[in-house]
C-alpha positions as CSV (number, residue, x, y, z in Angstrom):
1,M,13.8,-12.0,0.2
2,T,11.1,-14.6,0.2
3,N,8.2,-15.6,2.2
4,N,6.7,-19.3,2.6
5,P,3.7,-19.1,0.9
6,K,1.6,-21.2,3.0
7,T,2.6,-18.5,6.0
8,L,-0.3,-15.8,6.5
9,H,0.5,-12.4,8.3
10,L,-1.0,-11.3,11.3
11,N,-1.2,-7.3,12.5
12,A,-3.1,-6.6,15.6
13,F,-5.2,-3.4,15.1
14,L,-4.8,-2.0,18.7
15,M,-7.9,0.6,19.7
16,S,-7.9,1.6,23.4
17,V,-10.0,-1.2,25.4
18,G,-11.2,-2.8,22.3
19,H,-12.9,-2.7,18.8
20,H,-16.4,-3.2,20.3
21,E,-18.4,-0.2,21.0
22,A,-19.1,-0.3,24.9
23,A,-16.0,-2.4,25.2
24,W,-15.1,0.0,28.0
25,R,-18.1,-0.7,30.3
26,L,-17.1,-4.1,31.3
27,P,-16.1,-4.6,34.7
28,E,-12.5,-5.7,33.5
29,S,-12.2,-2.5,31.7
30,D,-9.6,0.4,32.4
31,P,-11.7,3.6,30.7
32,R,-8.4,5.6,31.3
33,A,-6.5,3.2,29.2
34,D,-6.5,5.2,26.0
35,I,-4.1,7.9,27.8
36,D,-1.7,5.4,29.4
37,I,1.1,4.3,27.4
38,D,2.1,1.4,29.7
39,H,-1.4,-0.3,28.7
40,Y,-0.1,0.0,24.8
41,V,3.5,-1.3,25.6
42,R,2.0,-4.2,27.0
43,L,-0.2,-4.9,24.3
44,A,2.6,-4.7,22.2
45,Q,4.5,-7.0,23.7
46,T,2.3,-9.5,23.7
47,A,1.6,-9.1,20.5
48,E,5.7,-9.7,20.0
49,R,5.2,-12.9,22.3
50,G,2.6,-14.5,19.9
51,K,4.9,-13.8,17.2
52,F,3.0,-11.2,15.2
53,D,4.3,-9.4,11.9
54,S,2.7,-5.8,13.3
55,I,0.9,-3.6,15.4
56,F,-1.2,-0.7,14.1
57,F,-3.3,2.3,15.5
58,A,-5.4,4.6,14.2
59,D,-5.3,8.2,13.7
60,S,-7.7,11.1,12.9
61,P,-7.4,14.9,13.1
62,V,-10.4,15.1,14.3
63,L,-12.5,14.4,17.5
64,M,-14.3,11.2,17.1
65,G,-17.6,10.3,17.8
66,D,-19.0,12.1,21.6
67,P,-16.6,11.9,24.5
68,G,-19.2,11.4,27.1
69,R,-20.0,8.2,25.6
70,R,-17.1,6.4,25.2
71,P,-13.3,7.0,25.7
72,S,-12.0,9.1,22.9
73,G,-8.6,10.6,23.8
74,K,-6.0,9.7,21.1
75,L,-2.0,10.0,21.8
76,E,-0.4,10.7,18.5
77,P,0.4,7.2,16.8
78,T,4.0,8.1,16.2
79,V,4.7,9.1,19.9
80,I,2.9,6.0,20.9
81,L,5.5,3.9,18.5
82,T,8.6,5.6,19.4
83,A,7.6,4.8,23.3
84,V,7.0,0.7,22.4
85,A,9.8,0.8,20.0
86,V,12.1,0.6,23.3
87,Q,10.1,-1.8,24.8
88,T,9.9,-4.5,22.1
89,S,12.6,-5.8,19.4
90,R,10.9,-7.3,16.5
91,I,7.0,-6.4,15.8
92,G,6.2,-4.3,13.2
93,L,5.2,-0.4,14.1
94,I,2.3,1.0,11.9
95,A,0.7,3.7,12.5
96,T,-2.3,6.3,10.6
97,A,-1.2,9.3,9.2
98,S,-3.8,11.4,6.8
99,T,-2.1,13.3,3.5
100,S,-5.2,16.0,3.9
101,Y,-4.1,17.7,6.8
102,N,0.3,16.7,7.1
103,D,3.1,17.9,5.2
104,P,5.3,15.6,3.1
105,Y,8.3,16.7,4.5
106,N,7.6,16.8,8.3
107,L,6.2,13.1,8.0
108,A,9.0,12.0,6.3
109,R,11.1,13.1,8.7
110,R,8.6,11.6,11.7
111,F,8.6,7.8,10.2
112,A,12.2,7.5,9.1
113,S,12.8,8.6,13.3
114,V,10.3,5.7,13.6
115,D,12.5,3.6,11.5
116,W,15.7,4.5,13.1
117,V,14.8,4.3,16.9
118,S,13.1,1.2,16.1
119,D,15.9,-0.6,13.8
120,G,14.1,-1.2,10.8
121,R,10.1,-1.5,11.8
122,A,7.7,1.0,10.9
123,G,4.9,1.5,8.7
124,W,2.8,4.4,7.6
125,N,-0.9,3.5,6.9
126,I,-1.6,6.3,4.7
127,V,-5.4,7.5,4.3
128,T,-7.2,10.7,3.1
129,T,-9.4,12.1,5.8
130,A,-13.1,13.3,4.9
131,G,-15.5,14.8,6.8
132,A,-16.0,18.6,7.4
133,D,-15.2,18.6,11.4
134,A,-11.5,17.4,10.5
135,A,-11.3,20.1,7.3
136,R,-12.4,23.2,10.3
137,N,-9.4,22.2,12.3
138,F,-7.7,23.0,9.6
139,G,-9.0,26.3,8.4
140,L,-11.0,24.9,5.8
141,D,-14.7,24.5,5.5
142,D,-15.2,21.4,4.2
143,T,-12.9,18.8,3.0
144,P,-12.1,18.3,-1.0
145,D,-13.8,15.7,-2.9
146,H,-12.8,12.0,-3.0
147,K,-10.9,12.0,-5.7
148,L,-8.9,14.9,-5.2
149,R,-8.2,13.8,-1.8
150,Y,-6.9,10.6,-3.8
151,E,-4.6,12.7,-6.2
152,K,-3.4,15.0,-3.8
153,A,-2.2,11.3,-1.4
154,G,-0.4,9.9,-4.5
155,E,1.8,13.5,-4.8
156,F,2.4,13.4,-1.6
157,V,3.6,9.3,-1.4
158,E,6.0,10.2,-4.0
159,V,7.4,13.2,-2.4
160,A,8.3,11.2,0.7
161,T,10.1,8.6,-1.0
162,K,11.6,10.8,-2.9
163,L,12.2,12.5,0.1
164,W,13.8,9.3,2.1
165,D,16.2,9.0,-0.7
166,S,17.7,12.1,-0.8
167,W,20.2,10.2,1.3
168,D,22.7,7.9,-0.9
169,D,22.7,4.3,1.9
170,D,26.6,4.8,2.1
171,A,26.4,8.6,2.1
172,I,27.9,8.7,6.4
173,V,31.6,8.6,6.1
174,A,32.2,9.0,9.6
175,D,35.6,9.6,8.4
176,K,37.5,12.0,11.7
177,Q,41.0,11.8,10.6
178,L,39.4,13.8,7.5
179,G,37.4,15.1,9.0
180,I,34.7,14.1,6.7
181,H,31.5,13.3,8.2
182,A,29.4,12.7,5.1
183,D,30.5,12.5,1.2
184,A,28.1,15.7,0.3
185,E,27.6,14.4,-3.3
186,K,25.2,11.6,-2.1
187,V,23.2,13.6,-0.3
188,R,21.1,15.9,-2.4
189,K,18.2,18.2,-2.9
190,I,14.7,16.7,-4.7
191,D,13.8,19.6,-6.0
192,H,10.1,18.7,-6.0
193,R,7.7,21.1,-8.1
194,G,4.2,20.2,-8.7
195,R,-0.4,20.1,-8.2
196,F,0.1,20.1,-4.6
197,F,3.9,20.9,-3.0
198,K,6.8,21.9,-3.7
199,V,9.9,21.0,-1.7
200,D,13.6,21.1,-2.0
201,G,14.6,19.0,0.2
202,P,17.1,17.0,1.4
203,L,15.9,15.0,4.5
204,N,17.6,16.3,7.5
205,L,17.7,12.2,8.6
206,P,19.8,9.8,6.4
207,R,17.9,7.1,4.3
208,S,16.4,5.1,7.5
209,P,17.4,1.0,8.0
210,Q,14.4,-0.2,5.6
211,G,15.4,2.4,3.0
212,Y,11.2,3.9,3.8
213,P,8.8,2.5,5.9
214,V,6.5,0.0,4.5
215,L,3.7,1.5,3.2
216,V,0.0,0.5,4.1
217,Q,-3.7,1.5,2.4
218,A,-6.8,0.5,4.0
219,G,-9.5,2.5,1.5
220,S,-11.4,0.0,-0.7
221,S,-13.1,2.7,-2.7
222,E,-12.4,2.3,-6.3
223,D,-9.6,6.1,-6.1
224,G,-8.7,3.5,-3.0
225,K,-8.3,0.4,-5.1
226,N,-6.0,2.3,-7.7
227,F,-3.9,3.9,-5.2
228,A,-3.8,0.7,-3.7
229,A,-2.4,-1.0,-6.6
230,R,-0.2,1.5,-7.6
231,Y,1.6,2.2,-4.0
232,A,0.8,0.0,-1.1
233,E,2.4,-2.7,0.2
234,A,0.0,-4.0,2.5
235,V,-3.6,-3.3,2.9
236,F,-6.3,-3.5,5.5
237,T,-9.8,-4.0,4.5
238,A,-13.0,-4.7,5.5
239,Q,-15.2,-7.7,4.0
240,Q,-18.2,-9.5,5.7
241,T,-18.4,-12.6,3.1
242,L,-15.8,-15.2,2.0
243,E,-17.2,-14.3,-1.5
244,D,-16.5,-11.0,-1.0
245,G,-13.2,-11.4,0.1
246,K,-12.5,-13.6,-2.6
247,A,-13.6,-11.1,-5.0
248,F,-11.4,-8.3,-3.8
249,Y,-8.7,-10.0,-3.3
250,T,-8.5,-11.0,-7.3
251,D,-9.9,-7.3,-8.1
252,L,-7.1,-5.7,-6.1
253,K,-4.0,-8.2,-7.5
254,D,-5.3,-7.9,-11.0
255,R,-4.9,-4.0,-10.9
256,A,-1.2,-4.1,-9.3
257,R,-0.3,-6.6,-11.9
258,R,-1.2,-4.6,-14.7
259,L,0.6,-1.5,-13.0
260,G,3.8,-3.9,-13.8
261,R,4.0,-4.9,-9.8
262,D,4.3,-8.1,-8.5
263,P,0.8,-9.3,-6.4
264,E,2.7,-11.1,-4.1
265,L,4.5,-8.3,-2.8
266,L,0.8,-6.4,-2.0
267,K,-0.6,-8.0,1.1
268,V,-4.3,-8.2,1.5
269,L,-4.7,-8.2,5.4
270,P,-9.3,-8.3,6.2
271,G,-10.2,-7.0,9.8
272,I,-11.7,-9.7,11.9
273,V,-13.2,-8.9,15.5
274,P,-13.3,-12.5,17.5
275,V,-14.9,-13.2,20.4
276,I,-13.5,-16.2,21.7
277,G,-15.2,-18.1,23.9
278,D,-14.4,-21.9,25.5
279,T,-17.1,-23.0,24.0
280,E,-19.4,-21.4,20.9
281,E,-22.2,-20.6,24.0
282,H,-20.0,-19.1,25.7
283,A,-18.5,-17.2,22.7
284,R,-22.6,-15.9,21.9
285,E,-22.8,-15.1,25.7
286,L,-19.9,-13.1,25.7
287,D,-20.8,-11.2,22.5
288,A,-24.7,-11.0,23.8
289,E,-22.9,-9.1,26.9
290,L,-21.7,-6.6,24.9
291,A,-24.1,-6.0,22.9
292,R,-26.5,-4.9,25.8
293,L,-24.1,-2.4,26.5
294,I,-24.4,-0.2,23.1
295,S,-26.1,2.9,23.7
296,P,-28.9,2.0,20.7
297,E,-30.0,5.9,20.7
298,Y,-26.7,6.9,20.1
299,A,-26.1,4.3,17.5
300,R,-29.2,5.4,15.7
301,K,-27.8,9.1,15.7
302,Q,-24.7,8.0,13.7
303,L,-26.1,5.8,11.5
304,A,-29.2,8.7,10.4
305,E,-25.5,11.4,9.8
306,R,-23.8,8.3,8.2
307,F,-26.9,7.6,5.4
308,A,-27.9,11.5,5.8
309,I,-31.3,10.6,6.4
310,P,-33.5,12.3,9.0
311,L,-33.6,10.9,12.4
312,D,-37.0,10.8,12.4
313,E,-37.0,8.0,9.5
314,F,-34.4,5.4,11.6
315,D,-37.1,3.2,13.6
316,L,-35.1,0.5,15.1
317,D,-37.6,-2.1,15.0
318,S,-37.5,-1.6,10.9
319,E,-35.1,-2.3,8.3
320,L,-33.2,0.1,6.4
321,P,-35.1,3.1,4.5
322,E,-35.4,2.8,0.6
323,N,-34.7,6.3,0.3
324,L,-31.2,5.7,0.9
325,P,-28.3,8.0,-1.4
326,T,-26.0,6.2,-3.3
327,E,-22.2,5.6,-2.9
328,D,-21.4,8.0,-5.4
329,D,-23.3,10.3,-3.1
330,I,-20.5,9.7,-0.6
331,E,-17.6,12.2,0.3
332,G,-15.9,9.8,3.3
333,A,-15.4,6.4,3.5
334,K,-17.6,5.5,0.3
335,S,-16.5,1.7,0.5
336,R,-17.6,1.4,3.8
337,F,-21.0,3.0,3.4
338,T,-21.8,0.3,0.4
339,L,-20.6,-2.8,2.7
340,I,-23.1,-1.9,5.4
341,V,-25.9,-1.0,3.1
342,N,-25.0,-4.0,1.5
343,L,-25.0,-6.3,4.6
344,A,-28.2,-5.0,6.3
345,R,-29.9,-5.9,2.6
346,R,-28.6,-9.3,2.3
347,E,-29.7,-10.5,6.0
348,R,-32.0,-8.1,6.0
349,L,-31.7,-6.5,9.6
350,T,-33.3,-4.4,11.3
351,L,-31.3,-1.1,12.7
352,R,-31.1,-2.5,16.0
353,E,-29.4,-5.8,15.0
354,L,-27.3,-3.5,12.4
355,I,-25.9,-1.4,15.6
356,T,-25.3,-4.7,17.7
357,R,-23.3,-5.9,14.3
358,L,-21.4,-2.8,13.8
359,G,-20.9,-2.1,17.5
360,G,-18.3,-4.8,17.4
361,G,-16.0,-3.5,14.3
362,R,-17.6,-1.1,12.3
363,G,-18.8,-2.7,9.2
364,H,-15.4,-5.7,9.6
365,R,-16.4,-9.0,10.0
366,T,-17.1,-9.9,13.7
367,F,-17.2,-13.2,14.9
368,A,-17.9,-15.8,18.3
369,G,-16.6,-19.3,18.7
370,T,-14.3,-21.0,20.2
371,A,-10.5,-21.0,19.5
372,E,-10.9,-23.5,16.6
373,Q,-13.7,-22.0,14.7
374,V,-12.0,-18.7,15.0
375,A,-8.5,-20.4,13.3
376,D,-10.8,-22.6,10.8
377,T,-12.1,-18.9,9.8
378,I,-8.6,-17.5,9.1
379,E,-7.9,-21.1,7.8
380,E,-10.4,-20.8,5.3
381,W,-10.4,-17.3,3.9
382,F,-6.2,-18.0,3.7
383,R,-6.9,-20.8,1.7
384,E,-9.6,-19.6,-0.1
385,G,-8.0,-16.9,-2.1
386,A,-9.9,-14.2,0.4
387,A,-6.8,-13.1,2.1
388,D,-3.1,-13.1,2.5
389,G,-3.5,-13.0,6.3
390,F,-5.9,-10.8,8.9
391,N,-6.0,-7.4,10.5
392,V,-6.8,-8.6,14.1
393,M,-8.8,-6.7,16.1
394,P,-9.9,-7.8,19.7
395,A,-13.3,-6.9,20.6
396,V,-12.2,-6.4,23.9
397,L,-8.5,-5.2,25.4
398,P,-6.2,-7.2,26.4
399,S,-7.8,-10.2,27.5
400,G,-9.2,-10.3,23.5
401,L,-5.5,-9.9,22.2
402,D,-4.4,-12.5,25.4
403,R,-6.8,-15.4,24.4
404,F,-6.2,-14.9,20.7
405,V,-2.1,-15.1,21.0
406,D,-2.2,-17.9,23.8
407,E,-5.0,-19.9,21.9
408,V,-5.4,-19.0,18.1
409,V,-2.2,-18.5,17.5
410,P,-0.7,-22.0,18.8
411,I,-3.7,-23.7,16.4
412,L,-2.6,-22.1,13.6
413,Q,1.4,-22.8,14.0
414,A,0.3,-26.5,14.9
415,R,-1.3,-26.1,11.4
416,G,1.8,-25.0,9.6
417,L,0.1,-21.8,8.9
418,F,1.6,-19.2,11.0
419,R,5.7,-19.0,12.0
420,T,6.4,-20.1,15.7
421,D,9.2,-17.6,16.1
422,Y,10.6,-14.6,14.0
423,T,12.8,-15.3,11.2
424,E,13.6,-11.5,10.7
425,T,14.2,-8.5,12.5
426,T,12.3,-5.5,10.0
427,L,8.9,-5.2,9.4
428,R,9.8,-5.5,5.2
429,G,11.5,-8.8,6.1
430,H,8.4,-10.4,8.4
431,Y,5.7,-9.2,5.0
432,G,8.4,-10.9,2.7
433,L,9.1,-7.6,1.1
434,S,12.8,-6.7,-0.5
435,R,14.2,-3.1,1.0
436,P,13.3,-0.1,-1.7
437,A,16.1,0.6,-4.6
438,N,17.1,4.0,-3.9
439,Q,16.1,6.0,-7.0
440,Y,18.0,8.3,-7.2
441,A,21.4,6.3,-6.9
442,D,19.6,3.8,-9.7
443,R,19.6,6.6,-12.2
444,L,23.0,7.6,-11.2
445,A,24.4,4.2,-11.7
446,A,22.5,4.0,-15.0
447,A,24.1,7.1,-16.4
448,Q,27.4,6.2,-15.4
């Protein structure tokens, strides 16, 4: 399967009423949208109308942030995807699931089920999950160290792919006359015995339409990039500058190439948080309105926790303290820690200014401008070799996604940068990825 090299990929990262910290406080926002399935169905249908490759729901096995400050409810994302699947027909469906707090068998079954229900549109965003608060929800005192989590994640993915391959594609015979439903020799145990997992198999579900879901990854630390180069087919990432984007893109593609993979089959999608106005001045007014609704004291506390610095050393009108830990001292979200520090140092931001910048996208690139200016930015990063597409993160939902679909997408289409209609039916097809061969069937064929 081939893809037009001049065509970019667009994923809609959907979060409650928007990615901006204060989006829920706008008059237009529904403060209960985070638990309203109809809200997510409508967003998915809007993204499908815009011919997006996929939508994406993040997740965490812990209550994130202060529920007194903003909507914090999270429906389990594969449940959302299943509901969305029956109300859409083409758009890809991606959800986060942790390798630290799941079991390979149940998770493989869950994503295979979504792939069957959606006729081949499922994707799994693989995360390792840091933080003692999450660990304590699963009977642990603290999270395992960063490197160990990625080692476990690698074995987790290998077990999942074995389970997805435990049925041959032609295992189901469904011969009523002979009374044979499946060829038992084409359904096999995997007998996995590893450092972290022991799994017999087979999966209790036939091989799904895509073979297995598209594998997505979002970590940008050294361990994260090595993991992505080995396993991922799409990467959601965060860079603030074009130069940083090009460096990450080149580095990740080179790592994949050194592992014998075709780097073109690893799609890099940086996040962008667009605030779109009728004019540039209008866009800046909308951005400023959101910034005014941020609670600086709460954000100050969050930054102090992220940087492991006493709260009384964080002066809102001063720059970052000099005595920050290094990335090596951080166990979770290493690359995001470095991105935020570099952003603050490079632009000499006060903590108050940094809070405003992070309020829009937690370190992802925020952009306030016209639809034409947003399209220009996307095209520049795409043509300069910093992105294969973008993880679009509307600051406010649903209005931000509506404006992107109605105003930015037509510009990208007119420039020949984005599809005008779907040509494929699966998420793999949208991303230009082949259906993976069955590892067991291939070995059997080679032995014969």
